[in-house]
PAVEX-858230 format. One record per atom (N, C-alpha, C, O): residue number from 1; residue in one letter; atom name; x, y, z. Coordinates in Angstrom, 2 decimals. Atoms other than C-alpha are relative to their C-alpha. Layout:
REM residues N
num=NUM&residuo=A&atomo=CA&xx=X&yy=Y&zz=Z
...
This chain:
REM residues 67
num=1&residuo=M&atomo=N&xx=0.18&yy=0.46&zz=1.37
num=1&residuo=M&atomo=CA&xx=11.44&yy=36.22&zz=-36.97
num=1&residuo=M&atomo=C&xx=-0.63&yy=-1.39&zz=0.02
num=1&residuo=M&atomo=O&xx=-0.15&yy=-2.27&zz=0.74
num=2&residuo=S&atomo=N&xx=0.68&yy=1.30&zz=0.02
num=2&residuo=S&atomo=CA&xx=9.08&yy=33.33&zz=-37.71
num=2&residuo=S&atomo=C&xx=0.56&yy=-0.88&zz=-1.11
num=2&residuo=S&atomo=O&xx=1.08&yy=-0.39&zz=-2.11
num=3&residuo=S&atomo=N&xx=-0.48&yy=0.92&zz=1.03
num=3&residuo=S&atomo=CA&xx=10.00&yy=30.22&zz=-39.64
num=3&residuo=S&atomo=C&xx=-1.07&yy=-0.13&zz=-1.08
num=3&residuo=S&atomo=O&xx=-2.25&yy=0.06&zz=-0.83
num=4&residuo=P&atomo=N&xx=0.96&yy=0.11&zz=1.10
num=4&residuo=P&atomo=CA&xx=8.42&yy=29.64&zz=-43.04
num=4&residuo=P&atomo=C&xx=-1.03&yy=-1.10&zz=0.25
num=4&residuo=P&atomo=O&xx=-0.71&yy=-2.15&zz=0.83
num=5&residuo=D&atomo=N&xx=1.08&yy=0.97&zz=-0.17
num=5&residuo=D&atomo=CA&xx=5.12&yy=27.82&zz=-43.04
num=5&residuo=D&atomo=C&xx=-0.01&yy=-0.95&zz=-1.19
num=5&residuo=D&atomo=O&xx=-0.13&yy=-0.49&zz=-2.33
num=6&residuo=P&atomo=N&xx=-0.01&yy=0.94&zz=1.12
num=6&residuo=P&atomo=CA&xx=5.24&yy=24.59&zz=-45.11
num=6&residuo=P&atomo=C&xx=-1.24&yy=0.09&zz=-0.88
num=6&residuo=P&atomo=O&xx=-1.21&yy=-0.29&zz=-2.05
num=7&residuo=K&atomo=N&xx=1.22&yy=-0.13&zz=0.80
num=7&residuo=K&atomo=CA&xx=1.68&yy=25.30&zz=-46.23
num=7&residuo=K&atomo=C&xx=0.16&yy=1.04&zz=-1.10
num=7&residuo=K&atomo=O&xx=-0.60&yy=1.03&zz=-2.07
num=8&residuo=D&atomo=N&xx=-0.23&yy=-1.03&zz=1.02
num=8&residuo=D&atomo=CA&xx=3.07&yy=28.28&zz=-48.20
num=8&residuo=D&atomo=C&xx=0.82&yy=-0.53&zz=-1.18
num=8&residuo=D&atomo=O&xx=0.91&yy=0.15&zz=-2.20
num=9&residuo=D&atomo=N&xx=-0.80&yy=0.57&zz=1.08
num=9&residuo=D&atomo=CA&xx=5.28&yy=25.98&zz=-50.33
num=9&residuo=D&atomo=C&xx=-0.90&yy=-0.42&zz=-1.15
num=9&residuo=D&atomo=O&xx=-2.04&yy=-0.82&zz=-0.94
num=10&residuo=P&atomo=N&xx=0.81&yy=0.47&zz=1.14
num=10&residuo=P&atomo=CA&xx=4.10&yy=25.18&zz=-53.85
num=10&residuo=P&atomo=C&xx=-0.18&yy=-1.51&zz=0.08
num=10&residuo=P&atomo=O&xx=0.65&yy=-2.19&zz=0.68
num=11&residuo=P&atomo=N&xx=0.23&yy=1.45&zz=-0.05
num=11&residuo=P&atomo=CA&xx=2.64&yy=21.69&zz=-54.30
num=11&residuo=P&atomo=C&xx=1.11&yy=-0.76&zz=-0.72
num=11&residuo=P&atomo=O&xx=1.66&yy=-0.28&zz=-1.71
num=12&residuo=I&atomo=N&xx=-1.00&yy=0.85&zz=0.64
num=12&residuo=I&atomo=CA&xx=5.06&yy=18.90&zz=-55.16
num=12&residuo=I&atomo=C&xx=-0.66&yy=-0.65&zz=-1.21
num=12&residuo=I&atomo=O&xx=-1.72&yy=-1.26&zz=-1.09
num=13&residuo=R&atomo=N&xx=0.61&yy=0.47&zz=1.23
num=13&residuo=R&atomo=CA&xx=4.41&yy=17.92&zz=-58.75
num=13&residuo=R&atomo=C&xx=0.39&yy=-1.42&zz=-0.37
num=13&residuo=R&atomo=O&xx=-0.37&yy=-2.11&zz=-1.05
num=14&residuo=G&atomo=N&xx=-0.43&yy=1.33&zz=0.37
num=14&residuo=G&atomo=CA&xx=6.39&yy=14.71&zz=-59.07
num=14&residuo=G&atomo=C&xx=0.87&yy=-0.61&zz=1.09
num=14&residuo=G&atomo=O&xx=1.41&yy=0.10&zz=1.93
num=15&residuo=G&atomo=N&xx=-0.83&yy=0.69&zz=-0.98
num=15&residuo=G&atomo=CA&xx=8.20&yy=12.10&zz=-57.04
num=15&residuo=G&atomo=C&xx=1.38&yy=-0.27&zz=-0.56
num=15&residuo=G&atomo=O&xx=1.78&yy=0.27&zz=-1.60
num=16&residuo=Q&atomo=N&xx=-1.36&yy=0.32&zz=0.38
num=16&residuo=Q&atomo=CA&xx=11.67&yy=10.68&zz=-57.28
num=16&residuo=Q&atomo=C&xx=0.04&yy=-0.78&zz=-1.31
num=16&residuo=Q&atomo=O&xx=-0.77&yy=-1.68&zz=-1.53
num=17&residuo=A&atomo=N&xx=-0.27&yy=0.70&zz=1.26
num=17&residuo=A&atomo=CA&xx=12.92&yy=9.54&zz=-60.69
num=17&residuo=A&atomo=C&xx=-1.24&yy=-0.14&zz=-0.88
num=17&residuo=A&atomo=O&xx=-1.43&yy=-1.16&zz=-1.55
num=18&residuo=G&atomo=N&xx=1.14&yy=-0.01&zz=0.89
num=18&residuo=G&atomo=CA&xx=9.71&yy=10.43&zz=-62.45
num=18&residuo=G&atomo=C&xx=-1.24&yy=-0.71&zz=0.54
num=18&residuo=G&atomo=O&xx=-2.29&yy=-0.70&zz=-0.11
num=19&residuo=A&atomo=N&xx=1.16&yy=0.66&zz=-0.59
num=19&residuo=A&atomo=CA&xx=7.42&yy=8.45&zz=-60.15
num=19&residuo=A&atomo=C&xx=-0.98&yy=1.06&zz=0.51
num=19&residuo=A&atomo=O&xx=-0.59&yy=2.19&zz=0.79
num=20&residuo=S&atomo=N&xx=0.97&yy=-0.96&zz=-0.52
num=20&residuo=S&atomo=CA&xx=4.22&yy=10.09&zz=-59.00
num=20&residuo=S&atomo=C&xx=0.26&yy=0.24&zz=1.49
num=20&residuo=S&atomo=O&xx=0.77&yy=-0.62&zz=2.20
num=21&residuo=H&atomo=N&xx=-0.20&yy=-0.39&zz=-1.40
num=21&residuo=H&atomo=CA&xx=4.32&yy=11.91&zz=-55.67
num=21&residuo=H&atomo=C&xx=-0.90&yy=-0.82&zz=0.91
num=21&residuo=H&atomo=O&xx=-2.04&yy=-1.12&zz=0.56
num=22&residuo=R&atomo=N&xx=0.80&yy=0.69&zz=-1.03
num=22&residuo=R&atomo=CA&xx=3.14&yy=10.05&zz=-52.56
num=22&residuo=R&atomo=C&xx=-0.02&yy=0.85&zz=1.25
num=22&residuo=R&atomo=O&xx=0.99&yy=1.45&zz=1.62
num=23&residuo=D&atomo=N&xx=0.07&yy=-0.70&zz=-1.28
num=23&residuo=D&atomo=CA&xx=1.91&yy=11.65&zz=-49.38
num=23&residuo=D&atomo=C&xx=0.87&yy=-0.74&zz=1.01
num=23&residuo=D&atomo=O&xx=1.11&yy=-1.94&zz=0.86
num=24&residuo=I&atomo=N&xx=-0.90&yy=0.58&zz=-1.00
num=24&residuo=I&atomo=CA&xx=4.14&yy=11.03&zz=-46.37
num=24&residuo=I&atomo=C&xx=-0.63&yy=-1.21&zz=0.69
num=24&residuo=I&atomo=O&xx=0.08&yy=-2.13&zz=1.08
num=25&residuo=G&atomo=N&xx=0.67&yy=1.13&zz=-0.63
num=25&residuo=G&atomo=CA&xx=1.53&yy=8.68&zz=-44.90
num=25&residuo=G&atomo=C&xx=0.02&yy=-1.26&zz=-0.85
num=25&residuo=G&atomo=O&xx=-0.12&yy=-2.37&zz=-0.33
num=26&residuo=E&atomo=N&xx=-0.02&yy=1.14&zz=0.91
num=26&residuo=E&atomo=CA&xx=1.75&yy=6.43&zz=-47.98
num=26&residuo=E&atomo=C&xx=1.41&yy=-0.48&zz=-0.32
num=26&residuo=E&atomo=O&xx=1.60&yy=-1.64&zz=-0.67
num=27&residuo=A&atomo=N&xx=-1.38&yy=0.34&zz=0.37
num=27&residuo=A&atomo=CA&xx=5.52&yy=6.51&zz=-48.57
num=27&residuo=A&atomo=C&xx=0.58&yy=-1.00&zz=1.00
num=27&residuo=A&atomo=O&xx=0.30&yy=-0.95&zz=2.19
num=28&residuo=E&atomo=N&xx=-0.68&yy=0.97&zz=-0.85
num=28&residuo=E&atomo=CA&xx=7.59&yy=3.64&zz=-47.24
num=28&residuo=E&atomo=C&xx=1.39&yy=0.53&zz=0.31
num=28&residuo=E&atomo=O&xx=2.37&yy=0.15&zz=-0.33
num=29&residuo=N&atomo=N&xx=-1.28&yy=-0.60&zz=-0.36
num=29&residuo=N&atomo=CA&xx=10.34&yy=5.66&zz=-45.58
num=29&residuo=N&atomo=C&xx=0.94&yy=-1.06&zz=0.54
num=29&residuo=N&atomo=O&xx=0.52&yy=-1.98&zz=1.25
num=30&residuo=G&atomo=N&xx=-1.01&yy=0.95&zz=-0.45
num=30&residuo=G&atomo=CA&xx=13.56&yy=3.78&zz=-44.93
num=30&residuo=G&atomo=C&xx=0.19&yy=-1.15&zz=-0.98
num=30&residuo=G&atomo=O&xx=1.05&yy=-2.00&zz=-0.78
num=31&residuo=S&atomo=N&xx=-0.11&yy=1.03&zz=1.02
num=31&residuo=S&atomo=CA&xx=13.07&yy=1.57&zz=-47.99
num=31&residuo=S&atomo=C&xx=0.66&yy=0.60&zz=-1.23
num=31&residuo=S&atomo=O&xx=0.42&yy=1.76&zz=-1.56
num=32&residuo=M&atomo=N&xx=-0.65&yy=-0.51&zz=1.20
num=32&residuo=M&atomo=CA&xx=15.22&yy=1.90&zz=-51.10
num=32&residuo=M&atomo=C&xx=-0.98&yy=0.16&zz=-1.15
num=32&residuo=M&atomo=O&xx=-0.76&yy=0.98&zz=-2.04
num=33&residuo=V&atomo=N&xx=0.99&yy=-0.08&zz=1.07
num=33&residuo=V&atomo=CA&xx=12.17&yy=1.38&zz=-53.31
num=33&residuo=V&atomo=C&xx=-1.39&yy=0.08&zz=0.60
num=33&residuo=V&atomo=O&xx=-1.64&yy=-0.39&zz=1.71
num=34&residuo=Q&atomo=N&xx=1.38&yy=-0.16&zz=-0.45
num=34&residuo=Q&atomo=CA&xx=8.49&yy=2.21&zz=-53.02
num=34&residuo=Q&atomo=C&xx=-0.93&yy=-1.01&zz=-0.65
num=34&residuo=Q&atomo=O&xx=-1.98&yy=-1.34&zz=-0.10
num=35&residuo=D&atomo=N&xx=0.86&yy=0.93&zz=0.72
num=35&residuo=D&atomo=CA&xx=7.08&yy=-0.21&zz=-55.57
num=35&residuo=D&atomo=C&xx=0.82&yy=-0.75&zz=-1.05
num=35&residuo=D&atomo=O&xx=2.04&yy=-0.57&zz=-1.13
num=36&residuo=V&atomo=N&xx=-0.69&yy=0.82&zz=1.00
num=36&residuo=V&atomo=CA&xx=7.94&yy=-2.61&zz=-58.41
num=36&residuo=V&atomo=C&xx=0.69&yy=0.87&zz=-1.04
num=36&residuo=V&atomo=O&xx=1.80&yy=0.55&zz=-1.48
num=37&residuo=E&atomo=N&xx=-0.62&yy=-0.89&zz=0.99
num=37&residuo=E&atomo=CA&xx=8.62&yy=0.24&zz=-60.84
num=37&residuo=E&atomo=C&xx=1.30&yy=0.58&zz=0.54
num=37&residuo=E&atomo=O&xx=2.29&yy=0.67&zz=-0.19
num=38&residuo=D&atomo=N&xx=-1.23&yy=-0.49&zz=-0.62
num=38&residuo=D&atomo=CA&xx=11.16&yy=1.72&zz=-58.41
num=38&residuo=D&atomo=C&xx=1.06&yy=-1.09&zz=0.01
num=38&residuo=D&atomo=O&xx=2.24&yy=-0.81&zz=-0.24
num=39&residuo=M&atomo=N&xx=-0.95&yy=1.10&zz=-0.06
num=39&residuo=M&atomo=CA&xx=12.78&yy=-1.71&zz=-58.06
num=39&residuo=M&atomo=C&xx=0.63&yy=-0.23&zz=-1.38
num=39&residuo=M&atomo=O&xx=1.83&yy=-0.46&zz=-1.49
num=40&residuo=K&atomo=N&xx=-0.52&yy=0.17&zz=1.37
num=40&residuo=K&atomo=CA&xx=13.11&yy=-2.06&zz=-61.85
num=40&residuo=K&atomo=C&xx=0.99&yy=1.12&zz=-0.33
num=40&residuo=K&atomo=O&xx=2.05&yy=0.88&zz=-0.90
num=41&residuo=R&atomo=N&xx=-0.85&yy=-1.15&zz=0.28
num=41&residuo=R&atomo=CA&xx=14.57&yy=1.45&zz=-62.11
num=41&residuo=R&atomo=C&xx=1.32&yy=-0.12&zz=0.77
num=41&residuo=R&atomo=O&xx=2.38&yy=0.15&zz=0.21
num=42&residuo=L&atomo=N&xx=-1.22&yy=0.17&zz=-0.79
num=42&residuo=L&atomo=CA&xx=17.05&yy=0.76&zz=-59.29
num=42&residuo=L&atomo=C&xx=0.87&yy=-1.11&zz=-0.59
num=42&residuo=L&atomo=O&xx=2.09&yy=-0.98&zz=-0.65
num=43&residuo=G&atomo=N&xx=-0.75&yy=1.09&zz=0.62
num=43&residuo=G&atomo=CA&xx=18.06&yy=-2.53&zz=-60.94
num=43&residuo=G&atomo=C&xx=0.72&yy=0.46&zz=-1.24
num=43&residuo=G&atomo=O&xx=1.88&yy=0.11&zz=-1.45
num=44&residuo=N&atomo=N&xx=-0.63&yy=-0.55&zz=1.20
num=44&residuo=N&atomo=CA&xx=18.74&yy=-0.73&zz=-64.21
num=44&residuo=N&atomo=C&xx=1.15&yy=0.93&zz=0.36
num=44&residuo=N&atomo=O&xx=2.20&yy=0.91&zz=-0.28
num=45&residuo=D&atomo=N&xx=-1.07&yy=-0.90&zz=-0.45
num=45&residuo=D&atomo=CA&xx=20.76&yy=1.91&zz=-62.37
num=45&residuo=D&atomo=C&xx=1.21&yy=-0.80&zz=0.48
num=45&residuo=D&atomo=O&xx=2.35&yy=-0.46&zz=0.16
num=46&residuo=M&atomo=N&xx=-1.10&yy=0.80&zz=-0.55
num=46&residuo=M&atomo=CA&xx=22.83&yy=-0.74&zz=-60.58
num=46&residuo=M&atomo=C&xx=0.75&yy=-0.76&zz=-1.09
num=46&residuo=M&atomo=O&xx=1.95&yy=-1.00&zz=-0.95
num=47&residuo=E&atomo=N&xx=-0.67&yy=0.68&zz=1.11
num=47&residuo=E&atomo=CA&xx=23.58&yy=-2.54&zz=-63.86
num=47&residuo=E&atomo=C&xx=1.05&yy=0.90&zz=-0.64
num=47&residuo=E&atomo=O&xx=2.06&yy=0.43&zz=-1.15
num=48&residuo=R&atomo=N&xx=-0.93&yy=-0.95&zz=0.62
num=48&residuo=R&atomo=CA&xx=25.31&yy=0.62&zz=-65.09
num=48&residuo=R&atomo=C&xx=1.17&yy=0.36&zz=0.91
num=48&residuo=R&atomo=O&xx=2.15&yy=0.93&zz=0.43
num=49&residuo=V&atomo=N&xx=-1.08&yy=-0.34&zz=-0.94
num=49&residuo=V&atomo=CA&xx=27.49&yy=1.01&zz=-61.96
num=49&residuo=V&atomo=C&xx=1.17&yy=-0.95&zz=-0.23
num=49&residuo=V&atomo=O&xx=1.00&yy=-2.17&zz=-0.24
num=50&residuo=R&atomo=N&xx=-1.18&yy=0.82&zz=0.24
num=50&residuo=R&atomo=CA&xx=31.02&yy=-0.18&zz=-62.60
num=50&residuo=R&atomo=C&xx=0.55&yy=-0.55&zz=1.31
num=50&residuo=R&atomo=O&xx=0.47&yy=0.11&zz=2.35
num=51&residuo=T&atomo=N&xx=-0.60&yy=0.62&zz=-1.19
num=51&residuo=T&atomo=CA&xx=32.72&yy=-2.55&zz=-60.15
num=51&residuo=T&atomo=C&xx=1.36&yy=0.62&zz=0.26
num=51&residuo=T&atomo=O&xx=1.92&yy=1.31&zz=-0.59
num=52&residuo=N&atomo=N&xx=-1.32&yy=-0.51&zz=-0.32
num=52&residuo=N&atomo=CA&xx=35.95&yy=-1.67&zz=-58.35
num=52&residuo=N&atomo=C&xx=1.04&yy=-0.53&zz=-0.98
num=52&residuo=N&atomo=O&xx=1.93&yy=0.22&zz=-1.40
num=53&residuo=A&atomo=N&xx=-0.96&yy=0.58&zz=0.95
num=53&residuo=A&atomo=CA&xx=37.85&yy=-4.07&zz=-60.66
num=53&residuo=A&atomo=C&xx=-0.07&yy=0.72&zz=-1.35
num=53&residuo=A&atomo=O&xx=0.96&yy=0.99&zz=-1.96
num=54&residuo=E&atomo=N&xx=0.15&yy=-0.72&zz=1.27
num=54&residuo=E&atomo=CA&xx=36.42&yy=-2.32&zz=-63.73
num=54&residuo=E&atomo=C&xx=0.62&yy=1.40&zz=0.08
num=54&residuo=E&atomo=O&xx=1.26&yy=1.85&zz=-0.87
num=55&residuo=L&atomo=N&xx=-0.58&yy=-1.33&zz=-0.18
num=55&residuo=L&atomo=CA&xx=37.42&yy=1.08&zz=-62.34
num=55&residuo=L&atomo=C&xx=1.52&yy=-0.07&zz=0.00
num=55&residuo=L&atomo=O&xx=2.18&yy=0.75&zz=-0.63
num=56&residuo=E&atomo=N&xx=-1.45&yy=0.14&zz=-0.07
num=56&residuo=E&atomo=CA&xx=40.94&yy=-0.13&zz=-61.56
num=56&residuo=E&atomo=C&xx=0.60&yy=-0.30&zz=-1.38
num=56&residuo=E&atomo=O&xx=1.68&yy=0.19&zz=-1.70
num=57&residuo=E&atomo=N&xx=-0.48&yy=0.29&zz=1.36
num=57&residuo=E&atomo=CA&xx=41.31&yy=-1.51&zz=-65.12
num=57&residuo=E&atomo=C&xx=0.12&yy=1.27&zz=-0.82
num=57&residuo=E&atomo=O&xx=0.96&yy=1.37&zz=-1.71
num=58&residuo=E&atomo=N&xx=-0.01&yy=-1.27&zz=0.73
num=58&residuo=E&atomo=CA&xx=40.59&yy=2.00&zz=-66.37
num=58&residuo=E&atomo=C&xx=0.96&yy=1.02&zz=0.63
num=58&residuo=E&atomo=O&xx=1.05&yy=2.16&zz=0.19
num=59&residuo=G&atomo=N&xx=-0.95&yy=-0.89&zz=-0.66
num=59&residuo=G&atomo=CA&xx=43.23&yy=3.46&zz=-64.04
num=59&residuo=G&atomo=C&xx=-0.63&yy=0.95&zz=1.00
num=59&residuo=G&atomo=O&xx=-0.01&yy=1.92&zz=1.42
num=60&residuo=L&atomo=N&xx=0.69&yy=-0.83&zz=-0.98
num=60&residuo=L&atomo=CA&xx=40.68&yy=4.97&zz=-61.68
num=60&residuo=L&atomo=C&xx=0.12&yy=-0.61&zz=1.39
num=60&residuo=L&atomo=O&xx=0.36&yy=-1.81&zz=1.52
num=61&residuo=V&atomo=N&xx=-0.06&yy=0.47&zz=-1.38
num=61&residuo=V&atomo=CA&xx=40.68&yy=4.71&zz=-57.89
num=61&residuo=V&atomo=C&xx=-1.43&yy=-0.12&zz=0.52
num=61&residuo=V&atomo=O&xx=-2.16&yy=0.87&zz=0.55
num=62&residuo=P&atomo=N&xx=1.36&yy=0.16&zz=-0.52
num=62&residuo=P&atomo=CA&xx=37.48&yy=3.22&zz=-56.44
num=62&residuo=P&atomo=C&xx=-0.16&yy=0.66&zz=1.36
num=62&residuo=P&atomo=O&xx=0.82&yy=0.96&zz=2.04
num=63&residuo=D&atomo=N&xx=0.29&yy=-0.57&zz=-1.31
num=63&residuo=D&atomo=CA&xx=35.79&yy=4.68&zz=-53.39
num=63&residuo=D&atomo=C&xx=0.55&yy=-0.91&zz=1.08
num=63&residuo=D&atomo=O&xx=0.56&yy=-2.13&zz=0.92
num=64&residuo=P&atomo=N&xx=-0.50&yy=0.84&zz=-1.09
num=64&residuo=P&atomo=CA&xx=37.30&yy=3.51&zz=-50.11
num=64&residuo=P&atomo=C&xx=-1.14&yy=-0.77&zz=0.67
num=64&residuo=P&atomo=O&xx=-2.30&yy=-0.36&zz=0.62
num=65&residuo=V&atomo=N&xx=0.98&yy=0.79&zz=-0.72
num=65&residuo=V&atomo=CA&xx=35.53&yy=0.84&zz=-48.09
num=65&residuo=V&atomo=C&xx=-0.46&yy=0.81&zz=1.21
num=65&residuo=V&atomo=O&xx=0.37&yy=1.38&zz=1.93
num=66&residuo=Q&atomo=N&xx=0.52&yy=-0.71&zz=-1.16
num=66&residuo=Q&atomo=CA&xx=33.25&yy=2.41&zz=-45.49
num=66&residuo=Q&atomo=C&xx=-0.26&yy=-0.99&zz=1.11
num=66&residuo=Q&atomo=O&xx=-0.86&yy=-2.05&zz=0.90
num=67&residuo=E&atomo=N&xx=0.17&yy=0.91&zz=-1.16
num=67&residuo=E&atomo=CA&xx=33.27&yy=0.85&zz=-42.05
num=67&residuo=E&atomo=C&xx=-1.05&yy=0.51&zz=0.94
num=67&residuo=E&atomo=O&xx=-1.32&yy=-0.12&zz=1.96
């Protein structure tokens, strides 16, 4: 049995979070953001994330610390 050929996959129409798709040669792998628009989007996302203290005030248990 042969493995599927990636050339048979349909083309990727969009990138992450609505950004346009980048070829693998252009993408900055290992980076949290690819450009200024990604950085703005990530900043907005992080503003909405509640802190451990905020979660505890609501009676929720925050994620454990990862070592």
